[in-house]
N, C-alpha and C positions, 0 to 999 in steps of 0.2 A: 460453323467454325471447326467442326470435327475434321474437315478436309484440309484445314490450314495447319499443317504439321509444324510450321515455323513458330507458331504462337503469336505472330505479329498482329493478326486480326483481333485476337483476344486482348492484346495490349491496347490496341486502338479503341476497342469498345470500352475498356476500363478508363481510358483517358476521357472519352466522351462523358461517361457517367460521373467522373470526379470533377469535371470542369463546369463552368457556368458562363452565361452571357455569350459574348462574341467568341471567347476561347472555346466554348462548347460547340458553337456552330462551325468553327474552323476545324476542330477535331473530328466532328461528324462528317464534314466534307472529305477530309483525308481518309477516314474510314471507308467511305463509299468508293473513293478512288481505288483503294487497295482491294476492297471486296470485288469490284468489277474488273480489276486488272488493268486500269488505265493510268496509274500514277506516273508512268514514265512517258506518257504522251506529251508532245510539245503543246503548251497552253495556247500558243498562237497559231496552231496548225489549221484552224478553221476560220481564218480571216477571209472575208468576202473579197473577191477580186475587183469588184466595181463599187465605187461610191462610198459604201458604208464602213469599210474597214473591219476591225475586230469587235463587232457589236456583241458577240456571244461572250467575250471576256476571256473565259478559260475553256478551251476546247474539251478538257476532260469532263466537264459537266455534260456536254452533248454526247461524248463518246460513252460515258457511263449509262446514259439513257438508251443509247443504241445497243449496248451490250445486254441490257436487261430486256429490251424489246425484241432482240434477235434480228434486227435489220438496220441498215443505214438510213439516216434521214436525208431526204432530198427536197429542196425547195424549188419554186418555179418563178422565174423572172417574168416581167410584163410581156415580153416577146415570146414566152413559151420555153425559153432555155431552162434546163434543169441544173441545179447547183447544190452540191453537198455542203456548202458554206452558207450559213444563215445570214439574213439581213433584215433590217426594218422590224416590222411587227412580229415576224417569225421568231426572232431572237427573244422577244418579250415572252412569248408563249412557251418556248423551250426552257427558258430560265425559270419560269413559274412552275413548269413540270418538274424541274430538278428540286425546287424549293418544296413542292408537294411531296416528292420522294423523301427529302430530309425529314419533313414533319411526320410522315408515315413511319419511318424508321424510329424517330424519336418517341413517337407514341408507343411503339412496341418495346423500346428499351426502358422507358420510364413510367409510362402513364397508366398502365393497366391497374396497378395497385393504388397509385395516387388518385386517379380518377374515381376509383371505387370509393375511396375515403371522402372525396369531395362530393360525389353524387349522393352519398349517404346523408348529406345535410339537406337534401331536397326531399320533401315528403309529398305523397300523392294521396288523394281521397277517392274512394270508389263507392258505387252504390251496391245494393244487395246482389245484383247480377255480376258484380266484379268489374263494371264498366268505369272507366276513369271519369271523375266529375270535376276535380280541381287539382291544381299543382301549387304547392306552397314553397316559395323560394326565398322567403325572408331570412331564414337562418343562414342559408348559403350566401346571400348577399351581405349580411352582417359580417360573416367570416371574411369575405373578400375585402370589404372596406377596412376591417381591422388589419389584415395583411398588407393591403395597399399602402397604408400609412408608413410602413417600414421598408417594404420591398415592392415598389410600384411596377417595375418591369417584369419581375418574376411573377407577380400576381396577374398581370395582363396575359403573360404566357400561359399560366395555369387556366385562366378563364377561357382562353382560346382553345386549349386542348380539351377542356370539358365540353365546349360547344361542338368540337369535331366529334367527340364521343357520342354526344346526343344525336347528331345527324344519323347515327347508325342504329338508333333505338326505336325506329318506327313512329307510331302515333304518340307514344309517351314522350319520345324525344322532341317531336315537333311541338307538342303543347308546352313542354318545359322551355324550349327555346322562345316560344311566343310569350311566356310569362316573364322570362328574363328580359326580352326586348321591351316589354311593357314597363318593367321596373327601371329601365335605363333612361338616359336623358341625352339627346343629341347635343345639347348645349352645356352639358356638365363637364366634369373632369374626364380624364382619359378612361378611367374605369367605367363611369356612367355611359360614355360614348360607346365603349366596346360592348356593354350590355345591350345597348339599343340597336346595334348594327349586326349585319350578317357577319359570318366568320371571315369571308373575303369581300372586299369592296373593289370593284373595277369601274372607274369613272372614265367616260369618253367624251371629249369636248366636241364642239361644232367647228365650222369653218370660220367662225367669228373670233373675237377676242374673249376668251373664256377665263373664269376664275374657278379652278377646281380645288376643293379642300376636302380632305378626309380626316378622320380622327385617329384613334389607336388601331392597331391591328396590322395585317400584312396586306397592303393595298397596291393596286396598279392604277396609275393615272396616265391617260393619253390625251394630250391637248388638241391634236389634229392641226388644221391650218389656223392661221391667225396668230396674234401676239398674246400668248397665254401666260397666266400666273398659276403655278402649281404648288400646293402645300400639302404634302402627304401626311403630315403629323407624325405621331409616335408609331414605332413599329419597324418592320423590315420591309421597305417599300421600293417600288420601281416606278420611275416616271419618264415620260418622253413627251417633249413639247411638239414634235413634228415640225412642219414648215412654220416660219414666222420667227419673230424675236421674242423669246420666252424667258420668264424669270422663275427660278426654283427657290422656294423658301425652305430654310432649315433652321430650327431653333434648338437651343440647348435641351438635351433630353429626348430628342426625336429618334435616337437609335441609329439605324442604318438606312441610308438612301442611296439608291443606284440610279444614276442619270444616263439615259440612253438617247442621245440626241446628236445629230450631225448636221442639222439644218438651221439656217438663220443666224441671228446675232443674239446669243443667249447669255444669261447671267445667273450665278448662284448667289443668293442673298442670305447672309447669316443674321440671326436675330440678336436681341440684347444678351450681353454676357459672353459673346464670342468676338474676340479681337484678333488682330494679326498675330499678336504674341501668344494666342491660345491654340494655334493650329500647327500641325506638322504635316508636310506634304511629301508623299513618297510615290515612286513608280516601282511596281513590283512585277514579278515574273509572270503573273497571270495576264499582263497586258493592261491592267487598270492603273489609273492614277488615283491615289487615296488621299483624302484630307481628313486627318484625325483630330478630334478635339482633345487637347492634352488633359490628362487626369480624368477622362471619362471613357465610356465605351462607344461614344458617338462617332460615326464615320460617314463620309460622303465619298462615293467612288464613281468614276466615269472613264470613258475611253477617249482616244483620239478620234477625230472625225474620219480619218483614214490613216494609213501608215505613214503618209508623208505630209499631211495637212495639219491644221490647228486642232486644238482640243475641242471636245464637245461643248465646252462653255468658253465664253470670251472674256468675262470679267468675274471676279469674286468681290462682292460688296459686303461692307460691314455696317453695323448700326451707327457708328460714329461718322459715316459718310466717306470713309476711306475706302480704297479699293486696290485690288491687285490685277494686273493684266495677265490673263491666262496664257497668251502667246509668249510672254516673257518667261513664264513657268516652263512652257514646252521647250523653249530654246535652251534653258538650263538643263532640263531633264535629258535632252538629246546628247549632252556632253558627258553624262554620267556613265559609269561602267555597267556591265551586265550584272544581273541580280537585283536585289532590293536596295534601291538608293533613296536617300533622303535629301530634301531640299528645304532650306530655310529662306523664305521670301523676304526681300527688303521692304522697308516701310514706305518707299516711294512708289511701289507698284511697278 
């Protein structure tokens, strides 16, 4: 920041620190764009020329990674052609790399002191030779359960950040992670599930009709071929159904879901408590269509299958058996002006 004589980077850092939830993630993204000098790049400038369209979403994410790595990314098509515009699975990997960058920076901004405080609630026992014999995590878990009752998403984020910190602590960290996983419960609430699972969860389906379900955390689900059902649960997740007619499940409180799919006849299915009256649909400058759940921080985002074709999903389904045709949404969005536009869908779909 010493090289930023304008003070803008410092202002952006302070915005990140003072914000929370989705606003904090947005502020952190803008801070990275400014830091790497890519904020003026056209978000749609890395759209694939064939088939996939703008699956990277915002080109500035890829450009920021390129600036930090010191080289331009190039992908390879099946025929061997090189392409600077990502498609398919490559976009998933690149977007996860950007998410990892965000988490790394957030760790540095926030979590050194906070993690030290949380880690102090974990005790270890050693023998006379100083060798680790046991890890005691009950006080730490009791604290998390108390905090989770009032601030579930914040507590899940804290737990995830602690787990990331533990990954860097060698054998002590590994044994502590094992103790936390043993104390968790795959069938419990979101906190119990996150305790039981790895920091990252990447599920890949088969060529058949798969049902992929994850819990809390930051997960990636790939359905592969077949008619798949994907439920990423709570957290900041990315899903792609691949070929086939796929269904994406999203429930109240699930956080952020990014759908990357341009194949088959696919649907987004909302759970109980989300009706047509509860959603706001926008198309924004980053190329994504956003469905926000009113009065919450929940959001689903997805792209068009290509710049001239239909959306990545074909129907939006609700628990009351009503639905909205996604191609009708696309037709309406095409008539809107440049910038961030809002669409209110009619109840007849």
